[in-house]
Backbone as JSON Lines, residues from 0, in Angstrom:
{"i":0,"aa":"X","n":[-47.38,-113.76,-64.15],"ca":[-47.25,-112.28,-64.15],"c":[-46.33,-112.02,-65.41]}
{"i":1,"aa":"X","n":[-46.79,-111.03,-66.23],"ca":[-46.08,-110.64,-67.26],"c":[-45.27,-109.36,-66.81]}
{"i":2,"aa":"X","n":[-43.91,-109.44,-66.98],"ca":[-42.88,-108.23,-66.61],"c":[-42.4,-107.54,-67.62]}
{"i":3,"aa":"X","n":[-42.5,-106.31,-67.48],"ca":[-41.82,-105.39,-68.81],"c":[-41.02,-104.43,-67.99]}
{"i":4,"aa":"X","n":[-39.67,-104.32,-68.5],"ca":[-38.83,-103.49,-67.86],"c":[-38.11,-102.43,-69.11]}
{"i":5,"aa":"X","n":[-38.36,-101.09,-68.72],"ca":[-37.99,-100.33,-69.93],"c":[-37.16,-99.26,-69.43]}
{"i":6,"aa":"X","n":[-36.23,-98.69,-70.12],"ca":[-35.43,-97.57,-69.71],"c":[-35.38,-96.38,-71.03]}
{"i":7,"aa":"X","n":[-35.36,-95.24,-70.37],"ca":[-35.26,-94.11,-71.18],"c":[-34.18,-93.07,-70.95]}
{"i":8,"aa":"X","n":[-33.45,-92.89,-71.77],"ca":[-32.08,-91.94,-71.67],"c":[-31.09,-92.68,-70.75]}
{"i":9,"aa":"X","n":[-31.03,-93.9,-70.54],"ca":[-30.04,-94.67,-69.93],"c":[-30.13,-96.18,-70.08]}
{"i":10,"aa":"X","n":[-29.01,-96.92,-69.82],"ca":[-29.08,-98.29,-70.01],"c":[-29.13,-99.04,-68.77]}
{"i":11,"aa":"X","n":[-29.81,-100.03,-68.74],"ca":[-29.95,-100.97,-67.48],"c":[-29.03,-102.06,-67.66]}
{"i":12,"aa":"X","n":[-28.3,-102.14,-66.4],"ca":[-27.25,-103.56,-66.57],"c":[-28.02,-104.77,-66.29]}
{"i":13,"aa":"X","n":[-27.49,-105.86,-66.5],"ca":[-28.14,-107.25,-66.26],"c":[-28.33,-107.33,-64.64]}
{"i":14,"aa":"X","n":[-27.47,-106.99,-63.92],"ca":[-27.61,-106.88,-62.46],"c":[-28.82,-106.31,-62.07]}
{"i":15,"aa":"X","n":[-29.01,-104.97,-62.59],"ca":[-30.15,-104.22,-62.15],"c":[-31.45,-104.77,-62.69]}
{"i":16,"aa":"X","n":[-31.53,-105.46,-63.9],"ca":[-32.61,-106.32,-64.39],"c":[-33.09,-107.4,-63.46]}
{"i":17,"aa":"X","n":[-32.08,-108.26,-63.04],"ca":[-32.38,-109.23,-62.1],"c":[-32.89,-108.89,-60.75]}
{"i":18,"aa":"X","n":[-32.31,-107.73,-60.3],"ca":[-32.78,-107.13,-59.02],"c":[-34.19,-106.7,-59.18]}
{"i":19,"aa":"X","n":[-34.65,-106.0,-60.21],"ca":[-35.99,-105.53,-60.5],"c":[-36.75,-106.8,-60.43]}
{"i":20,"aa":"X","n":[-36.4,-107.88,-61.21],"ca":[-37.27,-109.12,-61.44],"c":[-37.48,-109.73,-60.07]}
{"i":21,"aa":"X","n":[-36.32,-110.1,-59.18],"ca":[-36.61,-110.51,-57.84],"c":[-37.46,-109.61,-56.91]}
{"i":22,"aa":"X","n":[-37.34,-108.37,-57.14],"ca":[-38.37,-107.49,-56.29],"c":[-39.72,-107.73,-56.75]}
{"i":23,"aa":"X","n":[-40.03,-107.81,-58.18],"ca":[-41.3,-108.01,-58.51],"c":[-41.8,-109.29,-58.06]}
{"i":24,"aa":"X","n":[-41.17,-110.3,-58.09],"ca":[-41.44,-111.77,-57.63],"c":[-41.7,-111.68,-56.01]}
{"i":25,"aa":"X","n":[-41.06,-110.94,-55.29],"ca":[-41.5,-110.71,-53.87],"c":[-42.81,-110.0,-53.68]}
{"i":26,"aa":"X","n":[-42.97,-109.08,-54.57],"ca":[-44.29,-108.42,-54.47],"c":[-45.4,-109.37,-54.91]}
{"i":27,"aa":"X","n":[-45.24,-110.25,-55.84],"ca":[-46.33,-111.1,-56.18],"c":[-46.62,-112.07,-55.21]}
{"i":28,"aa":"X","n":[-45.85,-112.34,-54.2],"ca":[-46.19,-113.08,-53.07],"c":[-47.3,-112.42,-52.12]}
{"i":29,"aa":"X","n":[-47.21,-111.12,-52.17],"ca":[-48.02,-110.28,-51.26],"c":[-49.44,-109.87,-52.18]}
{"i":30,"aa":"X","n":[-49.3,-109.71,-53.36],"ca":[-50.44,-109.38,-54.19],"c":[-50.52,-110.55,-55.36]}
{"i":31,"aa":"X","n":[-51.04,-111.67,-55.11],"ca":[-51.1,-112.72,-55.93],"c":[-51.88,-112.62,-57.19]}
{"i":32,"aa":"X","n":[-52.69,-111.49,-57.27],"ca":[-53.55,-111.41,-58.44],"c":[-52.9,-110.26,-59.49]}
{"i":33,"aa":"X","n":[-51.79,-110.25,-59.61],"ca":[-51.0,-109.22,-60.46],"c":[-50.92,-109.91,-61.99]}
{"i":34,"aa":"X","n":[-51.49,-109.23,-62.82],"ca":[-51.55,-109.84,-64.27],"c":[-50.31,-109.1,-64.86]}
{"i":35,"aa":"X","n":[-49.95,-108.01,-64.89],"ca":[-48.84,-107.39,-65.54],"c":[-48.19,-106.22,-64.58]}
{"i":36,"aa":"X","n":[-46.78,-106.32,-64.79],"ca":[-45.9,-105.4,-63.91],"c":[-45.04,-104.61,-64.98]}
{"i":37,"aa":"X","n":[-45.11,-103.36,-64.89],"ca":[-44.36,-102.5,-65.79],"c":[-43.28,-101.62,-65.01]}
{"i":38,"aa":"X","n":[-42.17,-101.69,-65.22],"ca":[-41.33,-100.92,-64.65],"c":[-40.44,-99.94,-65.63]}
{"i":39,"aa":"X","n":[-40.54,-98.55,-65.4],"ca":[-39.92,-97.72,-66.33],"c":[-38.83,-96.94,-65.56]}
{"i":40,"aa":"X","n":[-37.65,-96.95,-66.08],"ca":[-36.46,-96.17,-65.46],"c":[-36.05,-95.0,-66.46]}
{"i":41,"aa":"X","n":[-36.2,-93.75,-66.04],"ca":[-35.76,-92.8,-66.84],"c":[-34.68,-91.65,-66.27]}
{"i":42,"aa":"X","n":[-34.02,-91.1,-67.12],"ca":[-33.05,-90.18,-66.59],"c":[-33.52,-88.7,-66.96]}
{"i":43,"aa":"X","n":[-33.73,-87.83,-66.12],"ca":[-34.32,-86.61,-66.36],"c":[-33.01,-85.42,-66.0]}
{"i":44,"aa":"X","n":[-33.12,-84.47,-66.83],"ca":[-32.08,-83.54,-66.41],"c":[-32.74,-82.42,-65.57]}
{"i":45,"aa":"X","n":[-32.34,-82.35,-64.29],"ca":[-32.81,-81.46,-63.33],"c":[-31.78,-80.77,-62.48]}
{"i":46,"aa":"X","n":[-31.99,-79.78,-61.94],"ca":[-31.0,-78.94,-61.24],"c":[-30.42,-79.83,-59.96]}
{"i":47,"aa":"X","n":[-31.38,-80.43,-59.33],"ca":[-30.9,-81.28,-58.26],"c":[-30.34,-82.68,-58.66]}
{"i":48,"aa":"X","n":[-29.06,-82.97,-58.25],"ca":[-28.49,-84.07,-58.67],"c":[-29.1,-85.25,-57.83]}
{"i":49,"aa":"X","n":[-29.93,-85.08,-56.82],"ca":[-30.53,-86.07,-56.04],"c":[-31.7,-86.78,-56.87]}
{"i":50,"aa":"X","n":[-32.31,-86.02,-57.85],"ca":[-33.64,-86.44,-58.44],"c":[-33.5,-86.79,-59.86]}
{"i":51,"aa":"X","n":[-32.17,-87.29,-60.23],"ca":[-32.09,-87.49,-61.63],"c":[-32.68,-88.68,-62.2]}
{"i":52,"aa":"X","n":[-32.65,-89.74,-61.59],"ca":[-33.25,-91.11,-62.02],"c":[-34.7,-91.26,-61.4]}
{"i":53,"aa":"X","n":[-35.56,-91.61,-62.35],"ca":[-36.97,-91.72,-61.99],"c":[-37.45,-93.17,-62.23]}
{"i":54,"aa":"X","n":[-37.96,-93.99,-61.33],"ca":[-38.27,-95.31,-61.32],"c":[-39.89,-95.36,-61.11]}
{"i":55,"aa":"X","n":[-40.67,-95.78,-62.11],"ca":[-42.18,-95.83,-61.96],"c":[-42.42,-97.19,-62.24]}
{"i":56,"aa":"X","n":[-43.37,-97.52,-61.31],"ca":[-43.8,-99.11,-61.31],"c":[-45.34,-99.03,-61.43]}
{"i":57,"aa":"X","n":[-45.94,-99.72,-62.51],"ca":[-47.31,-99.66,-62.67],"c":[-47.71,-101.32,-62.58]}
{"i":58,"aa":"X","n":[-48.73,-101.56,-61.88],"ca":[-49.16,-102.87,-61.58],"c":[-50.52,-103.04,-62.07]}
{"i":59,"aa":"X","n":[-50.95,-103.97,-62.71],"ca":[-52.32,-104.25,-63.28],"c":[-52.83,-105.43,-62.48]}
{"i":60,"aa":"X","n":[-53.75,-105.28,-61.51],"ca":[-54.35,-106.34,-60.63],"c":[-55.68,-106.51,-60.94]}
{"i":61,"aa":"X","n":[-56.0,-107.52,-61.79],"ca":[-57.39,-107.73,-62.28],"c":[-58.22,-106.5,-62.69]}
{"i":62,"aa":"X","n":[-57.71,-105.55,-63.34],"ca":[-58.32,-104.31,-63.73],"c":[-58.12,-103.09,-62.81]}
{"i":63,"aa":"X","n":[-57.42,-103.41,-61.5],"ca":[-57.1,-102.33,-60.82],"c":[-55.63,-101.98,-61.02]}
{"i":64,"aa":"X","n":[-55.49,-100.66,-61.3],"ca":[-54.01,-100.08,-61.57],"c":[-53.41,-99.43,-60.31]}
{"i":65,"aa":"X","n":[-52.36,-100.08,-59.91],"ca":[-51.64,-99.52,-58.93],"c":[-50.2,-98.98,-59.4]}
{"i":66,"aa":"X","n":[-49.86,-97.77,-58.87],"ca":[-48.81,-96.99,-59.48],"c":[-47.9,-96.46,-58.39]}
{"i":67,"aa":"X","n":[-46.65,-96.65,-58.53],"ca":[-45.71,-96.01,-57.53],"c":[-44.44,-95.24,-58.36]}
{"i":68,"aa":"X","n":[-43.99,-94.15,-57.73],"ca":[-42.87,-93.54,-58.25],"c":[-41.79,-93.09,-57.19]}
{"i":69,"aa":"X","n":[-40.62,-93.19,-57.7],"ca":[-39.51,-92.92,-56.71],"c":[-38.46,-92.22,-57.46]}
{"i":70,"aa":"X","n":[-37.56,-91.43,-56.73],"ca":[-36.58,-90.63,-57.49],"c":[-35.28,-90.86,-56.65]}
{"i":71,"aa":"X","n":[-34.21,-90.92,-57.38],"ca":[-32.89,-91.28,-56.76],"c":[-31.75,-90.59,-57.62]}
{"i":72,"aa":"X","n":[-30.46,-90.46,-57.11],"ca":[-29.33,-89.97,-57.77],"c":[-28.82,-91.02,-58.76]}
{"i":73,"aa":"X","n":[-29.01,-92.37,-58.39],"ca":[-28.3,-93.44,-59.2],"c":[-29.29,-94.39,-59.47]}
{"i":74,"aa":"X","n":[-28.97,-95.49,-60.42],"ca":[-29.89,-96.69,-60.53],"c":[-29.67,-97.52,-59.45]}
């Protein structure tokens, strides 16, 4: 599985990168046909302090695209 981790308007620490990689490895145990995993973290300016960081995960599983998004106050 090819993994790509990107950040926009923030920096990702090495601990966060290793955490993301571990979680993607756990996910690949359940979905064994994942070709590519892309994680995008970005910081948005919103009124709500609770929704500043957006994490978006996109998986390519033999041509089927799975996508999930979550918002949080910190990385």
